[in-house]
C-alpha positions as CSV (number, residue, x, y, z in Angstrom):
1,X,0.0,0.0,0.0
2,X,1.3,3.4,-0.9
3,X,2.0,5.9,1.9
4,X,-1.1,8.1,2.5
5,X,-0.6,11.9,2.8
6,X,-2.6,14.2,5.0
7,X,-4.8,15.4,2.1
8,X,-5.7,11.8,1.2
9,X,-6.6,11.0,4.8
10,X,-8.8,14.1,5.1
11,X,-10.5,13.4,1.8
12,X,-11.2,9.8,2.9
13,X,-12.8,11.1,6.1
14,X,-14.9,13.6,4.1
15,X,-16.1,10.8,1.8
16,X,-17.4,9.1,4.9
17,X,-19.3,12.2,6.1
18,X,-16.9,13.5,8.6
19,X,-16.2,17.2,8.7
20,X,-12.4,17.7,8.9
21,X,-11.9,21.3,9.8
22,X,-11.2,20.3,13.4
23,X,-8.9,17.4,12.5
24,X,-5.2,17.8,12.1
25,X,-3.3,15.1,10.2
26,X,0.4,14.6,9.8
27,X,1.9,11.8,7.8
28,X,5.5,10.7,8.1
29,X,6.5,7.2,9.1
30,X,3.0,7.0,10.6
31,X,-0.3,8.8,10.3
32,X,-0.9,11.0,13.3
33,X,-4.3,12.5,13.9
34,X,-5.3,15.1,16.4
35,X,-9.0,15.9,17.1
36,X,-9.8,19.5,18.1
37,X,-13.5,19.1,18.6
38,X,-14.7,17.1,21.6
39,X,-17.9,16.0,19.8
40,X,-16.0,14.1,17.1
41,X,-16.5,10.4,17.3
42,X,-12.9,9.2,17.9
43,X,-13.9,5.5,17.8
44,X,-15.5,5.8,14.4
45,X,-12.7,7.9,13.0
46,X,-10.1,5.5,14.4
47,X,-11.9,2.4,12.9
48,X,-12.2,4.0,9.5
49,X,-8.6,5.1,9.3
50,X,-7.1,2.0,10.7
51,X,-9.1,-0.2,8.3
52,X,-8.1,2.0,5.4
53,X,-4.6,3.0,6.1
54,X,-2.9,0.9,8.7
55,X,-0.8,-2.0,7.5
56,X,1.9,-4.1,9.0
57,X,3.1,-7.7,8.8
58,X,3.7,-10.1,11.6
59,X,6.1,-13.0,11.8
60,X,4.1,-16.2,11.4
61,X,6.0,-18.1,14.1
62,X,6.3,-15.5,16.8
63,X,3.5,-13.0,16.0
64,X,5.9,-10.1,16.3
65,X,5.5,-7.1,14.1
66,X,8.1,-7.1,11.4
67,X,10.3,-4.1,10.7
68,X,10.0,-2.0,7.6
69,X,7.1,-1.0,5.4
70,X,4.6,-0.7,8.2
71,X,2.1,2.1,8.5
72,X,0.5,2.8,11.9
73,X,-2.4,5.2,12.6
74,X,-2.3,7.1,15.9
75,X,-5.3,9.2,16.9
76,X,-6.0,11.2,20.0
77,X,-7.8,14.3,21.2
78,X,-5.6,17.4,21.4
79,X,-4.0,17.8,24.9
80,X,-5.1,21.4,25.3
81,X,-8.7,20.4,24.5
82,X,-8.6,17.8,27.2
83,X,-7.3,20.4,29.7
84,X,-10.0,22.9,28.6
85,X,-12.7,20.3,29.3
86,X,-11.1,19.4,32.6
87,X,-11.4,23.1,33.5
88,X,-15.0,23.2,32.4
89,X,-16.0,20.2,34.6
90,X,-13.8,21.1,37.5
91,X,-16.6,22.8,39.5
92,X,-18.9,19.7,39.1
93,X,-16.4,17.2,40.5
94,X,-17.0,17.9,44.3
95,X,-20.8,17.7,44.0
96,X,-20.4,14.5,41.9
97,X,-18.1,12.9,44.4
98,X,-20.4,13.8,47.3
99,X,-23.2,11.8,45.6
100,X,-21.0,8.7,45.4
101,X,-20.5,6.3,48.2
102,X,-18.6,3.0,48.7
103,X,-15.3,1.9,47.3
104,X,-14.3,3.2,43.9
105,X,-11.1,3.6,41.9
106,X,-10.5,6.8,39.9
107,X,-11.1,5.2,36.5
108,X,-14.5,3.8,37.6
109,X,-15.5,7.1,39.1
110,X,-14.6,8.8,35.8
111,X,-16.7,6.3,33.9
112,X,-19.6,6.8,36.3
113,X,-19.2,10.6,35.8
114,X,-19.5,10.2,32.0
115,X,-22.5,7.8,32.4
116,X,-24.3,10.3,34.6
117,X,-23.5,13.3,32.4
118,X,-25.6,14.6,29.6
119,X,-22.7,16.1,27.8
120,X,-22.5,16.3,24.1
121,X,-18.8,15.6,24.2
122,X,-17.6,12.2,23.1
123,X,-17.4,9.8,26.1
124,X,-13.7,9.0,25.6
125,X,-12.5,12.6,25.9
126,X,-15.0,13.3,28.7
127,X,-13.8,10.3,30.7
128,X,-10.1,11.3,30.3
129,X,-10.9,14.9,31.4
130,X,-13.0,13.6,34.3
131,X,-10.2,11.3,35.4
132,X,-7.7,14.2,35.3
133,X,-10.2,16.5,37.1
134,X,-10.8,13.9,39.9
135,X,-7.0,13.5,40.4
136,X,-6.6,17.2,40.6
137,X,-9.4,17.5,43.1
138,X,-8.0,14.8,45.2
139,X,-4.5,16.4,45.2
140,X,-5.9,19.8,46.2
141,X,-8.4,18.6,48.8
142,X,-7.0,16.5,51.6
143,X,-10.3,16.1,53.4
144,X,-12.2,13.0,52.8
145,X,-15.7,12.9,51.4
146,X,-18.0,11.1,53.8
147,X,-19.0,7.6,52.7
148,X,-16.6,7.5,49.7
149,X,-13.4,5.5,49.6
150,X,-11.2,5.9,46.6
151,X,-9.0,2.9,46.3
152,X,-5.3,3.8,46.1
153,X,-6.0,7.2,47.4
154,X,-7.5,7.3,50.9
């Protein structure tokens, strides 16, 4: 398969009905995609791009990926966007945690936050931002929340 350029990747996404103005693509030894809109469906975009552009060969005996000629697709939300959403939800973390009780780990709390949220943001970016916001809250607030135990924290 010939190496895909940024324009080809964006045109492919457009042909599948995905607006690309908030998507940045760079293509060198891999295809790197940054999403700048939290409403973009990262799972759908990832599946489309990996099915179309990702290619690699494995050793039949060991299953190891062979060197050379491979194309990998890496996709993520922009770091600054995650931080922006973390700041947006920061004020809702304490009230959320006060409604929780029992034993939780931070990852499960973040998933519960997403499940109880009616946000229009993609769940994957919201979960990451919520997890970061929960960690920040815990670092900044040493007092315990009654009835809540966060495994690995208190």
